[in-house]
N, C-alpha and C positions, 0 to 999 in steps of 0.2 A: 423551536425545544424539541423536546421526543413528544410523539401523536400519543394521544390517552384513549387511542383504541385499538393499540395494534394487534396483533395476531399472534406473538409470543405467547407459547407455552409453557418452554422450558429454556432456561439460559443455557445456548452452549456453550462447551468448554471450546475454544478456540487455537489454531496452532496455528503458527506465521512462522516457517522454512524461511530464509536470507538472510541477506547480509547484515552485520554490525560490525562499525569502523569507527575510529577517529579521523575527523573531519579537523584540517590542523591549515589554518590560515594564516598569512604574512603579508603584516600590510605597514610598511614605512619603516621596516628593520623590529617594529616587534611579530612575535608568533603566537596563536592562540589553539587552543583544543576543545575540541566542542565533542558529543557521542552524537554518530552521524549513523546513516546508512537506511534506504528508502522503506523496508521490512520490519525492522527496527523500532522504528517514529512510528509506525501502522502498531507495532503492539503495544509502545509507550503509552498510546491515542486511546486504544480498546482496554486496558487497565487504568488507565485513569479517569474512562467513563462506567467504572465499575464492572467491566467481563474479564472473565478469567481466562487471564491469554498465555501462552507458552510460547517462547522463540527457540527453534531449534537454529543454529548459525554455527559460524566457523571462527571461532579468537582461539590469540594465546591463551595460557596462563602468566601473562606479562602484568606488569605496569599497565597498561592498555586497556587490556582484557581485563584487568580485574576493576578497572573503572569501567569499561561498557555494564559490566554483568551488576554493581552495586545500585549504577545510575539507574539501571531498569527494572532491577530487585524493589531499589525503595521506594516503586509506583505500583509494586505486585505483580511484572511478569517472571514467568520462571525461564530462568535462561538453561536450557542445555548446548552446550557447544562441545566440538570435539577439539582436536590437541595441533593446532596449526604450530608452525615455526614462529612466527609474530603475526600480534593485533593488523589487521588490513588500515590503511590510511590511504586518504584522499587528503591533496596537497596543491591550496590556493595561492599562487602567489599573484597580490593586487595590484595592477601595473597603475602610474599615476593619471593617467586615464579611463580609470576606475575599471577595464578590460582585466580577466583575469586567465593568467595559465596554469593547466591541471598537471600533478602529478600524479597515480594512483599506483600502490602498491596492492596489490591484495590476492586472496589467495582464495578457494573458494571450495572447500571439500567438507561440507558437514555432514554429521555422524549418520545412520540412517532414522529416518524419522516414521514412527509405530502412528498411523492414525485414526487407531479401531477407539480409544478412547475419547476422541474430540467428535464436536460435530460439525466445525469448519475447517478449512483449511482456507490460509492468505499465502500466495507469496508474490514476486515481481522484482522488478529493477534489474541488478546487475546479476541476481540469486539465476534469473531465466535464464542467463546466453554462457554466463561465464563457464568452464567447465574444468575440472571433471561433474563440479554439484549441479550446472543444470541439466545432464540429460537425467541426473538421480530425482530433482524435482519435478521433470516430466514423466516420468515412470511413476512417480508418487500421487500424481495430480490423474494420470488415465487408470489407476487402481484403486481408488477410492471404494472403502465400504459403502454399500446402498444408503441413499441415506442423509452419507456425510454431502455438504453444498460445498462451493470454492470458489475462490476468487482469486484476481491479480488485476495490477495495478503496472502497468506497460514500464513506465520511468525509464524513456530511452538514455542510452549514455553511447553516442555513436561510437566517441572513442575505444569503445567495451565489447561490443556486441558482435564484431566481427562483419561481411559484409552485408549487404543491402538485404539481397535476396536470402541468404541463410538468418539472418536475424528475423525477417518477415515470417516467413518458413517459420521457427521456432514460435515467434508469440501466435500466429495464428493455431496452430497443434496446443498451443497452452491455452491458449481462448476458447478452443471448442471445450474443454474439460471442467470449463468456469462457468457457472450461473451466473458471476457478476466481473461485467470486463472496465477498467476504471484506465484513459486516455488520456493527457494533457493533448491542448492543440498541436502544442510543439511534437509530441509523441507521434500525434496523427501524420502531420504535413511532412514529419520525417521516414514513415511510415507507406503514407501514401500518397506521393508528395501532388499528385495533378489529381485528387479526390478531395470531393466539399467534404465540411465535416458530419454533416446529413446522410450522406452517402455513406463515411466511415460509419455513423450508426448502426446503415442498413447490414452492412457488410459484417459488423460483430454480430447484431442481433442472427444472423444468416448461419455464423457459424453455429447457433446453438444457444449463447448468451440471455438470460433474461429480463437482465437489467445490463446496458453499455450505457456509460457515463464519459464526457468531456469535458474537460474544469478549462478556462479559457480567463486566468488569472482574474484579473478584476471586471473583465468585459463579462463572467458568468458563469454559472453549467450548468447544462444540457445531459437530460438523463431522456433514458429513450428503453420503452419495454415493445415487445413484439406487438402488441395492440397498437402500436406509433404514434403512443404519445409521446409527445417531447417537453419538456420545461425545463424553461432558463431561471437564474437566481443568482446572486451573486455567491462568490465564493473568493475562498485565500487560499493558504498552503496548502501543497497537496495532499500531503503523507497524512495530515491528521482529518484534509477533508475524507480519504481512504477510510482511515477510524471510524470518522462518524456516519459515513454512508453505510458500512457493515451495521453499527449499532442499529440503526435506523431501521434496517433492511430486517434484522431479527425480528427488530417490536412490530417487523408489517407484515411475519413470518416465512422468513427464510427458513430452510428446514423443518416447517412446521408440519402435522401431515396432510394439512391443506391448501398447504403453500402460500408465499409470496402474495400478497395486492398489489396488485403492479394498476392500478386505475388510478386518474391524474391525482387527487389528492390524498393518495398515499407516495406517489413519487413527488409533490412538494411536498409533502411533510421531510423525506430524505430531502431533498435540497436545502431546506429551511434548514436541518439540523447540521448538516454540513457545512453551511455557510456559517452557523452561528460559532462553531466549535475550530471552523479556519478563521476567521477573522479574529478571536481571542488568542490564538496563535502569531496570528500575523504580527498583532501588537506587541509579540515579546522578542526579547533577544533571544537567537538558538531555539531549536527542537524542542517548546516548551506548552504540551498542548493541555488544556483546562484540564481537571475533574467537572466529573457530572454537576457537581453542585455549582461550579463557579459559569456553568455553558447553560444553566437551567434557568429559564427567565421565572420571576415570583407569578405564583400562580393568581 
C-alpha cells in the first residue's frame, strides 16, 4: 500500500507520450481485440490510482481509435492525438504449441507535446525508437523545463527498434534525461547481453538516474538508488508496475523541492506498492489495473 510518510507536497500533472494501439489476438479460428500500448497502459494505471494523466499519442479518428479514446477516457485519462491514417495494431497469432507469431501495423507521428503545464513526463516502448516520433520524444525529454521530472520504460520490441547498437544508443540517451528508468530482465539481457543485472543497474545510475528498476516477472523487482541500495520484492505486470512505481515515487517526493527520498524504507515502499498494483492486474483479463481503492489495504 502507499506510504503514509511520503513527502509529496502537491499532486503533479503527468504527461505520458507514447503509443496507444489495438492488440488483436487470433486463436483457434477466433479473434479478439483489446486496447493496448505500454504508455497507454501506464497512463491508465496512473489515472485509476487517482493521478491526473494526459496521454499524447497517434491514433486515427476511426472505430479503433475512438475505442481507445473512450476506454482511456472512461478512467479519466485525457487523450490528445494526431490524425493518423489508421490506428496502429499489433496482431498475435497463437499457434497450437502456444507460441505466437506477431505482425505489427504501426505509425508513430504524434502531435507536439507542450510539457510546461506538467510536473512529470513519462515515455517508453515503441515511442522511443520508432521514427519520426522517436526523435521528437528525445527532443522533448532533453528540453524539459527546470523542475519537470521524467521517466522511461525501455520495453524493448526487438523487431521494431532497429539494430542493437542504434537502439542501445537511443535508450541510453533517453535514460540519461530521466530521473526514473525501468527495464525488464528481458530488456536488460537484450540491451546488455554480457552484463549481470546488478551491473546494469549501476550503468543506468551512472547515466544520471535517481532510481533504476528491473522487473523480473515472478522472481521479484530490483530497485537501486545512487546510494547503492537494492531491494527485491515480488512483482507482476510491467505496465501497471511502472504506473505504481511513479505513483509511489511522487509520494516519496519526486519533483518536490527537497527531492525524492532514496533510503531503504522508501525503496521498499515503492516495491510493495508496485507489487500490490501489478499483482491485482495480473489476476484480471487484459490490461485492467486496479483503482487506488481496490489496491489499498484496510487500515
